[in-house]
C-alpha positions in Angstrom: -49.3 -7.2 6.6 -50.3 -3.8 8.0 -48.3 -0.7 7.2 -47.2 -0.5 10.8 -46.0 -4.1 10.8 -44.2 -3.6 7.4 -42.5 -0.5 8.8 -41.3 -2.5 11.8 -40.1 -5.3 9.5 -38.1 -2.8 7.4 -36.6 -1.3 10.6 -35.5 -4.7 11.8 -33.8 -5.4 8.5 -32.2 -2.0 8.5 -30.9 -2.5 12.1 -29.7 -6.0 11.2 -27.8 -4.7 8.1 -26.3 -1.9 10.2 -25.2 -4.3 12.9 -23.6 -6.6 10.4 -21.8 -3.6 8.8 -20.7 -2.3 12.2 -19.5 -5.8 13.2 -17.5 -6.0 9.9 -16.0 -2.6 10.5 -14.9 -3.6 14.0 -13.3 -6.8 12.7 -11.5 -4.9 9.9 -10.2 -2.4 12.5 -9.0 -5.3 14.6 -7.2 -7.1 11.7 -5.6 -3.8 10.6 -4.3 -3.2 14.1 -2.9 -6.8 14.2 -1.3 -6.4 10.8 0.4 -3.1 11.8 1.6 -4.6 15.1 3.3 -7.5 13.3 5.2 -5.0 11.1 6.3 -3.1 14.1 7.3 -6.2 16.1 9.3 -7.5 13.1 11.0 -4.1 12.7 11.8 -3.9 16.4 13.0 -7.5 16.5 10.7 -8.4 19.4 9.1 -11.4 17.6 10.7 -14.4 16.0 10.3 -15.0 12.3 8.3 -18.2 13.0 5.9 -16.4 15.4 5.6 -13.5 12.9 4.7 -16.0 10.1 2.0 -17.6 12.2 0.5 -14.3 13.2 0.7 -13.0 9.7 -1.0 -16.1 8.2 -3.8 -15.7 10.7 -4.4 -12.0 9.9 -4.5 -12.6 6.2 -6.9 -15.5 6.4 -9.2 -13.4 8.6 -9.0 -10.6 6.0 -9.8 -12.9 3.2 -12.9 -14.1 5.0 -14.3 -10.6 5.5 -13.0 -8.5 2.6 -14.8 -10.2 -0.3 -13.7 -10.2 -3.9 -17.2 -11.0 -5.4 -17.3 -7.8 -7.4 -13.9 -8.1 -9.0 -13.6 -7.8 -12.8 -11.0 -8.9 -15.2 -7.5 -7.6 -14.6 -6.2 -5.6 -17.5 -4.2 -2.4 -18.1 -7.2 -0.3 -17.1 -7.1 -1.8 -13.6 -3.8 0.0 -12.8 -3.2 3.8 -12.3 0.4 4.9 -12.3 1.3 5.8 -8.7 3.1 9.0 -9.4 0.7 11.7 -10.6 1.7 13.5 -13.8 4.7 11.3 -14.5 5.1 8.7 -17.3 6.3 5.3 -16.3 9.2 5.2 -18.7 10.6 8.5 -17.4 10.3 7.7 -13.7 10.8 4.0 -13.1 14.4 3.6 -11.8 16.9 1.7 -14.0 14.1 0.7 -16.4 13.0 -1.9 -14.0 16.5 -3.5 -13.4 16.5 -2.3 -9.7 14.1 -5.1 -8.8 15.9 -7.9 -6.9 13.7 -10.4 -5.1 16.3 -13.1 -4.1 16.6 -13.5 -0.4 13.6 -11.4 0.6 11.7 -12.3 3.7 9.2 -9.8 5.0 9.0 -11.4 8.4 12.7 -11.7 9.2 14.8 -8.6 9.8 18.0 -10.6 9.3 17.2 -11.2 5.6 19.1 -8.5 3.8 20.3 -7.5 0.4 17.1 -7.8 -1.6 15.1 -5.0 -3.3 11.8 -6.6 -4.4 10.4 -3.2 -5.5 10.6 -0.5 -8.0 11.7 3.0 -7.2 9.7 5.7 -9.0 11.6 9.0 -9.2 10.5 12.6 -9.7 12.4 15.7 -10.8 13.6 17.2 -7.5 17.2 18.3 -7.8 17.1 20.6 -4.7 15.5 17.7 -2.7 12.7 19.9 -1.3 9.9 17.3 -2.0 8.6 19.6 -4.7 8.4 18.9 -8.5 11.0 21.1 -10.3 8.5 21.6 -13.1 5.5 22.8 -11.0 7.1 23.7 -7.6 4.3 21.7 -6.0 4.2 18.4 -4.1 3.7 15.3 -6.2 0.7 13.2 -5.3 1.1 9.5 -4.8 -1.9 7.6 -6.1 -3.3 4.2 -5.2 -1.9 1.8 -7.9 -5.0 -0.4 -7.5 -8.1 -0.4 -5.4 -7.9 -1.9 -1.9 -8.2 -1.7 1.9 -5.6 0.4 3.8 -4.2 -2.0 6.4 -1.5 0.1 8.1 0.3 3.4 8.0 3.4 4.9 9.6 3.2 8.7 9.9 5.6 9.6 12.7 9.0 9.1 11.0 11.7 11.7 12.1 14.8 12.8 10.2 17.1 11.3 12.9 15.4 7.9 12.8 17.2 4.9 11.4 14.1 3.2 10.2 14.4 2.6 6.4 10.9 2.8 5.2 10.1 6.2 6.6 6.4 7.0 6.4 4.7 4.0 4.7 1.4 2.6 3.7 0.2 -1.0 3.3 -2.8 -1.7 1.1 -4.6 -5.1 0.6 -6.1 -5.6 -2.9 -8.6 -8.5 -2.5 -9.0 -8.9 -6.3 -5.3 -9.5 -6.8 -5.1 -11.1 -3.3 -1.9 -9.2 -2.6 -0.3 -6.4 -0.6 1.1 -3.1 -1.9 3.7 -1.2 0.1 4.3 2.5 -0.5 7.4 3.9 1.3 9.3 7.1 1.8 6.2 9.3 1.7 6.0 12.8 3.2 2.3 13.5 4.0 0.1 10.5 4.3 -3.6 11.1 3.7 -5.2 7.7 4.4 -5.7 5.7 7.5 -6.2 2.0 8.4 -9.6 0.6 7.6 -10.2 3.0 4.7 -11.1 1.8 1.2 -9.3 3.5 -1.7 -9.9 3.3 -5.4 -7.2 3.1 -8.0 -6.1 6.7 -8.7 -7.1 8.1 -5.3 -4.5 10.3 -3.6 -3.0 8.4 -0.7 0.0 10.6 0.1 2.6 13.1 -1.1 6.0 12.1 -2.4 8.7 12.5 0.2 12.2 11.6 1.4 11.4 9.8 4.7 13.5 6.8 5.6 17.1 6.3 6.7 18.6 6.0 3.2 16.0 8.0 1.3 16.6 11.0 3.5 20.3 11.2 2.6 21.6 13.6 -0.1 22.8 10.8 -2.2 19.3 9.5 -2.7 17.0 11.1 -5.3 13.4 11.7 -4.3 11.4 8.7 -5.1 8.5 6.3 -4.1 9.4 2.8 -3.2 6.6 0.5 -4.5 6.6 -3.2 -3.5 3.9 -5.8 -4.3 3.7 -9.1 -2.4 1.5 -11.9 -3.8 -0.2 -14.0 -1.2 0.0 -17.8 -1.6 -2.7 -20.2 -0.7 -1.7 -20.1 3.0 -1.6 -16.4 3.1 2.2 -16.0 3.0 3.8 -13.1 1.0 6.0 -13.7 -2.0 7.5 -10.8 -4.0 6.1 -10.2 -7.5 7.6 -7.9 -10.2 5.1 -5.2 -11.2 7.2 -3.7 -13.9 4.8 -4.7 -16.8 1.8 -3.5 -14.8 3.5 -0.1 -14.2 4.3 0.3 -17.9 0.7 -0.5 -18.9 -1.0 1.6 -16.2 -3.1 4.7 -16.8 -1.3 8.0 -16.2 -3.4 10.7 -14.5 -2.8 14.4 -15.5 0.3 13.8 -17.5 2.6 16.8 -18.0 4.6 17.4 -21.1 8.1 16.2 -20.6 11.2 17.6 -22.1 
């Protein structure tokens, strides 16, 4: 094979790889948009629970096919980074984990109420200005695990009655599950972006109908949904994962 022909062969391979990567990116963007639309339609009650489940199942199955988990390693404590930078789990997990209530939860039915399949992670912010009382700086929210950002809400206003405020959904292909981070202030990721465990994804805030009220201490609402074989979400208690996770830039506590 001549140098010229070899160069042409390499170029063809490069173009092919680029085309495949571009095609994958386009599909991921499409699936992220579909996932976000389902969340909005459920929130706005413009889709029935059965239709939402069917659409959700399709999106998850499509994501599974394109976001591979071939490079996943064993899941141990080093896999998780505590989502609230500079805070220890035992000082910030609300009610020592007893706030987790999964019974009656249904992500795709707005009429399902009363559950709290999540942990609220609190910071020291007595004056409720979204700044840490110890540093007078915003508190970074970190990705608990690595994954693909599926959807974000960034336009919440103080007079809105939407409960989650500014939120982020991230799909972890190794766990095959979804993480939901709610009540953020500034969000610094966007759909289609890959994040690694410990990456900054937002700053702690008070967005959301209940979280904005004076009676609510500043916190991050962290929920994890395990996907079953059909791609349907079931709540899973992450308390032990949180306790065992790595803490980044821990400050001395009083």
